C-alpha positions in Angstrom: 283.2 151.7 151.9 282.3 149.9 148.7 278.9 149.9 147.0 277.5 147.8 144.2 275.7 150.0 141.7 273.2 148.9 139.1 272.1 151.5 136.5 269.1 150.7 134.3 268.8 152.8 131.2 265.5 153.0 129.3 264.1 155.1 126.5 261.9 157.9 127.7 258.1 157.5 127.3 257.0 158.5 123.8 260.3 157.5 122.2 260.0 154.8 119.6 261.4 151.4 120.7 261.9 149.2 117.7 263.7 146.5 119.7 260.8 146.3 122.2 258.3 146.2 119.3 260.2 143.3 117.6 260.2 141.3 120.8 256.5 142.0 121.5 255.6 140.8 118.0 257.5 137.5 118.5 255.9 136.7 121.9 252.6 135.1 120.7 254.5 132.6 118.5 256.4 131.6 121.7 253.2 131.1 123.7 253.4 134.5 125.6 250.0 135.9 124.5 249.6 137.5 127.9 252.7 139.8 127.7 252.4 143.3 126.3 254.0 146.8 126.4 257.5 145.5 126.0 260.3 148.1 126.3 264.0 147.3 125.8 266.8 148.8 127.8 270.3 148.3 129.1 271.7 147.4 132.6 275.1 148.3 133.8 276.7 147.0 137.0 279.9 148.4 138.7 281.3 149.0 142.2 282.0 152.4 143.7 284.3 153.2 146.7 282.9 156.2 148.7 282.8 157.5 152.2 279.0 156.9 152.4 275.9 156.0 150.5 275.0 159.6 149.5 278.5 160.1 147.9 278.3 156.7 146.2 274.9 157.6 144.7 276.2 161.0 143.5 279.1 159.3 141.8 277.0 156.6 140.2 274.4 159.1 139.0 277.1 161.3 137.6 278.6 158.4 135.7 275.1 157.4 134.4 274.3 160.9 133.2 277.7 161.7 131.7 278.5 158.4 130.1 275.8 155.7 130.1 272.6 157.8 129.2 271.7 160.0 126.3 269.5 162.4 128.3 267.6 163.6 125.2 266.0 160.2 124.6 266.8 158.1 127.7 266.5 158.1 131.4 268.4 156.2 134.0 267.7 154.7 137.4 270.4 153.9 140.0 270.2 151.3 142.6 273.0 150.9 145.3 273.8 148.1 147.7 276.4 148.5 150.5 278.9 145.6 150.3 280.4 144.0 153.4 284.1 144.8 153.9 286.4 142.1 152.8 286.6 139.4 155.5 283.1 140.1 157.0 280.0 138.0 156.3 
């Protein structure tokens, strides 16, 4: 079975986020006075072939922890969606 995975990587609370601060400072000039607490992050998307959702989640989380995330300063969140087999709607 194939699963679509989305991994969101964000800085841990308390870690300085200069990109988020820069964006937040620019918002009032663009008319977004009501937006605050901006934090920047990264999003990765990929597909995983696995026997079931639990195995797909383990593989996606392992990839996120070993390659996509610096566990000292970042944390990741994995979202999975089962894809329909080819030819089915």
